[in-house]
C-alpha positions as CSV (number, residue, x, y, z in Angstrom):
1,X,52.8,81.0,184.2
2,X,52.5,83.9,186.9
3,X,55.0,86.1,187.6
4,X,56.7,84.2,190.1
5,X,57.0,81.4,188.6
6,X,58.8,83.6,185.9
7,X,60.6,85.2,188.7
8,X,62.2,81.9,190.3
9,X,63.0,80.5,186.6
10,X,65.0,83.5,186.0
11,X,66.8,83.2,189.7
12,X,67.5,79.7,188.5
13,X,69.2,81.0,185.8
14,X,71.1,83.6,186.6
15,X,72.2,81.1,189.6
16,X,73.0,78.4,187.1
17,X,75.4,80.6,184.3
18,X,77.1,81.9,187.5
19,X,78.5,78.5,189.2
20,X,78.4,77.3,185.6
21,X,80.8,79.8,184.6
22,X,82.8,79.5,187.6
23,X,83.4,76.2,187.8
24,X,84.8,76.6,184.0
25,X,87.1,79.3,184.7
26,X,88.5,77.6,187.4
27,X,88.3,74.4,185.3
28,X,90.5,75.9,182.8
29,X,93.3,77.3,185.3
30,X,93.4,75.0,188.5
31,X,97.0,75.1,189.0
32,X,96.3,78.9,189.7
33,X,92.8,78.2,191.8
34,X,95.3,76.1,194.0
35,X,97.7,79.5,194.4
36,X,95.1,81.3,195.3
37,X,94.0,78.4,197.7
38,X,97.6,78.4,199.3
39,X,98.1,81.6,199.5
40,X,95.1,82.8,201.9
41,X,96.7,80.8,204.6
42,X,93.7,78.8,205.5
43,X,94.5,75.3,205.0
44,X,97.7,73.3,204.8
45,X,99.7,72.9,201.5
46,X,98.7,69.5,201.6
47,X,95.0,69.4,201.6
48,X,95.4,72.3,198.9
49,X,94.8,70.2,195.9
50,X,92.0,67.9,197.5
51,X,90.3,71.0,198.2
52,X,90.9,73.1,194.7
53,X,88.8,69.7,193.1
54,X,86.3,70.0,195.7
55,X,85.5,73.0,195.6
56,X,85.4,72.6,191.8
57,X,83.0,70.2,192.4
58,X,80.8,71.7,194.3
59,X,80.4,74.3,191.8
60,X,79.4,72.4,189.2
61,X,77.1,70.2,191.0
62,X,75.5,73.6,192.1
63,X,75.6,74.9,188.7
64,X,73.6,72.0,187.8
65,X,70.9,72.0,190.3
66,X,69.9,75.1,189.4
67,X,69.9,74.1,185.5
68,X,67.7,71.6,186.7
69,X,65.6,74.1,187.6
70,X,62.7,73.5,189.5
71,X,64.6,70.7,191.4
72,X,66.2,70.0,194.9
73,X,64.2,73.2,196.1
74,X,65.4,74.4,199.4
75,X,68.5,72.4,199.3
76,X,70.1,74.2,196.3
77,X,69.5,77.6,197.5
78,X,70.3,77.1,200.7
79,X,73.5,75.4,199.5
80,X,74.4,78.6,197.6
81,X,74.0,81.2,199.9
82,X,76.3,79.6,202.1
83,X,79.2,78.9,199.5
84,X,78.6,82.4,198.4
85,X,79.2,84.0,202.3
86,X,81.9,81.9,202.5
87,X,83.4,83.4,199.4
88,X,82.0,86.4,200.4
89,X,83.9,86.4,203.4
90,X,87.4,85.1,201.6
91,X,86.5,88.2,199.5
92,X,86.5,90.8,202.7
93,X,89.2,89.0,204.2
94,X,91.9,89.1,201.3
95,X,90.7,93.3,200.0
96,X,91.4,93.7,203.5
97,X,95.0,92.1,203.2
98,X,95.7,94.2,200.6
99,X,94.1,97.2,201.7
100,X,96.8,96.9,204.7
101,X,99.7,96.1,202.3
102,X,98.8,98.9,199.4
103,X,96.8,101.1,200.9
104,X,92.5,102.3,200.2
105,X,91.0,100.7,197.1
106,X,92.5,97.0,197.2
107,X,91.5,94.7,194.8
108,X,88.8,95.0,192.4
109,X,88.1,92.2,190.9
110,X,88.8,88.8,192.1
111,X,89.5,86.8,189.2
112,X,86.9,84.1,190.5
113,X,86.1,83.5,187.0
114,X,89.5,83.3,185.1
115,X,91.3,86.7,184.3
116,X,89.4,89.3,182.4
117,X,86.3,87.6,182.9
118,X,83.2,90.2,183.4
119,X,81.8,88.4,186.5
120,X,85.3,88.8,188.6
121,X,84.5,92.2,188.9
122,X,83.4,93.4,192.5
123,X,83.3,90.5,194.0
124,X,81.6,91.7,197.1
125,X,78.8,93.4,195.5
126,X,78.2,90.7,192.8
127,X,78.0,87.7,195.4
128,X,75.1,90.0,197.7
129,X,73.4,90.7,194.3
130,X,73.7,86.7,194.2
131,X,73.0,85.6,197.7
132,X,69.7,87.9,197.5
133,X,68.9,86.1,194.2
134,X,69.2,82.9,195.4
135,X,66.9,84.1,198.8
136,X,64.4,85.2,196.1
137,X,64.4,81.8,194.3
138,X,64.1,80.2,197.6
139,X,60.7,82.0,199.0
140,X,59.7,81.6,195.2
141,X,57.5,78.6,194.2
142,X,57.5,77.0,190.5
143,X,56.8,73.3,189.1
144,X,58.8,70.9,188.2
145,X,60.4,70.9,184.7
146,X,59.0,69.3,181.7
147,X,61.4,67.3,179.6
148,X,61.7,69.4,176.4
149,X,61.4,72.7,179.0
150,X,64.2,71.4,180.7
151,X,66.4,70.8,178.0
152,X,65.7,74.3,176.9
153,X,66.9,75.8,179.6
154,X,69.7,73.9,179.7
155,X,70.4,74.7,176.7
156,X,69.9,78.6,177.9
157,X,72.6,78.8,180.5
158,X,75.4,76.7,178.2
159,X,74.9,79.0,175.6
160,X,75.1,82.0,178.4
161,X,78.2,80.0,179.5
162,X,79.7,80.2,176.1
163,X,79.1,83.5,174.9
164,X,80.9,84.5,179.1
165,X,83.8,82.4,177.5
166,X,84.0,84.1,173.8
167,X,84.3,87.4,175.4
168,X,86.6,86.8,177.8
169,X,88.9,85.1,175.4
170,X,88.3,88.3,173.2
171,X,89.7,90.5,175.8
172,X,92.4,88.0,176.9
173,X,94.0,88.2,173.1
174,X,91.6,90.6,171.4
175,X,90.6,87.2,169.0
176,X,87.5,86.1,168.8
177,X,85.9,82.9,167.4
178,X,84.3,83.2,164.1
179,X,81.1,81.4,162.5
180,X,83.4,78.4,162.1
181,X,84.4,78.0,165.3
182,X,88.0,78.9,164.4
183,X,89.5,81.6,166.2
184,X,89.6,84.7,163.8
185,X,92.0,87.9,165.1
């Protein structure tokens, strides 16, 4: 493999983790997600539940597309850039509104991944970084993954999302999972 292939796989990996962690966090708190969507006031209250489920499905689809490695080239990157820019606009709008209410500073995190998630911090900067990663991924070329390579890649993505969720659980409750999978205090 050359450096371009390795960089492209790393971009796919990062974006698969981001979209999977975001979708997982939203799936765990759909009521909170619907309340957030309603608070923006951009869609009618009757459309909020359907829009929340569509947003969740879109994030899962993007996570799966990036976890599949060298598939859907060009399409998944463009979709990710559009979604990330849209979410960046919403985050910027929200921070501006909060600054008007409480003064300079606004919200430093978005809760996009759930409360206390390490990826919920600094949404504008975070999204700018992931737009740059998606753009780099868009121009990089790589061969399609083999069966074993795809399985290993998908397992690595799932493992990272699990580790992020375990970190979030520890931050929220002070608890961690033991070797047997049970929560240990």
